[in-house]
C-alpha atoms as one frame of an Amber mdcrd trajectory, in Angstrom:
protein
  11.384  -2.217  18.680   8.116  -0.349  19.028   5.344  -0.755  16.474   3.719
   2.172  14.744   0.449   1.564  16.569   2.236   1.530  19.941   4.051   4.743
  19.057   0.782   6.455  18.103  -0.851   5.272  21.331   2.104   6.540  23.379
   1.997   9.972  21.780  -1.793  10.092  22.075  -1.358   9.489  25.790   0.871
  12.542  26.261  -0.218  14.975  23.533  -3.822  16.134  23.869  -5.834  17.333
  20.869  -5.328  21.037  20.006  -8.880  21.941  21.047  -8.306  20.571  24.579
  -8.558  23.298  27.234  -5.310  22.057  28.809  -3.303  23.002  25.700  -1.777
  26.434  26.242  -0.615  28.864  23.566   2.977  27.636  23.799   2.079  23.944
  23.222  -0.667  24.465  20.653   1.720  24.029  17.646   2.871  20.649  19.002
  -0.693  19.426  19.504  -1.729  20.660  16.053   1.324  19.074  14.419   0.623
  15.726  16.111  -2.999  15.843  14.908  -1.814  16.315  11.299   0.741  13.509
  11.672  -1.967  11.160  12.948  -4.158  11.969   9.947  -1.265  11.292   7.561
  -0.448   8.012   9.290  -4.073   6.890   9.079  -4.118   7.721   5.359  -0.844
   5.830   4.904  -2.232   2.685   6.553  -5.295   2.776   4.281  -3.110   3.353
   1.235  -0.856   0.452   2.228  -3.874  -1.861   2.552  -5.158  -0.806  -0.880
  -1.697  -1.348  -2.382  -1.402  -4.820  -0.866  -4.851  -5.768  -2.199  -3.954
  -4.492  -5.665  -0.673  -6.418  -5.656  -2.470  -9.656  -4.717  -4.876  -9.119
  -7.627  -2.013  -8.454 -10.059  -0.197 -11.540  -8.798  -3.265 -13.659  -9.577
  -3.600 -12.135 -13.038   0.075 -12.691 -13.836  -0.120 -16.313 -12.682  -3.172
 -16.855 -14.896  -1.273 -15.492 -17.912   1.739 -17.674 -17.062  -0.468 -20.759
 -16.924  -1.964 -19.836 -20.295   1.528 -19.439 -21.725   2.548 -22.811 -20.295
  -0.503 -24.530 -21.797  -0.482 -22.561 -25.055  -3.996 -21.187 -24.558  -3.335
 -17.444 -24.805  -6.322 -15.547 -26.165  -6.120 -12.538 -28.469  -6.873 -10.284
 -25.467  -4.029 -11.903 -23.511  -1.661 -11.303 -26.401  -2.736  -7.650 -26.613
  -2.079  -7.300 -22.886   1.379  -8.831 -23.231   2.086  -6.519 -26.172   0.957
  -3.498 -24.128   3.288  -4.564 -21.318   6.129  -5.164 -23.812   6.380  -8.813
 -22.754   7.041 -11.602 -25.250   4.279 -14.164 -25.715   6.677 -16.891 -24.616
   7.515 -15.055 -21.394   7.803 -16.993 -18.159  10.013 -15.412 -15.509  10.138
 -18.655 -13.519  12.177 -20.255 -16.299  14.883 -17.561 -15.981  15.361 -17.943
 -12.214
């Protein structure tokens, strides 16, 4: 199986940028389309990295709340957060697995 990076490199090797003098009128739409695809893929990779970072942060926050539930040290702010998320104050998903 080929990785996304390898696929991009392969296509970059055979599809020149649209402004290249070697791109004729007939192949210009292909070169322009590939340029737009590359931009979208670059944006996707950045978005994926941001999503993964956000999920790691949420995971840490959820584990902190679970530990507070386990020890009975929930603060008023924690309770408001659980209420906003519609989660019971005794919630611990690990116990249900």
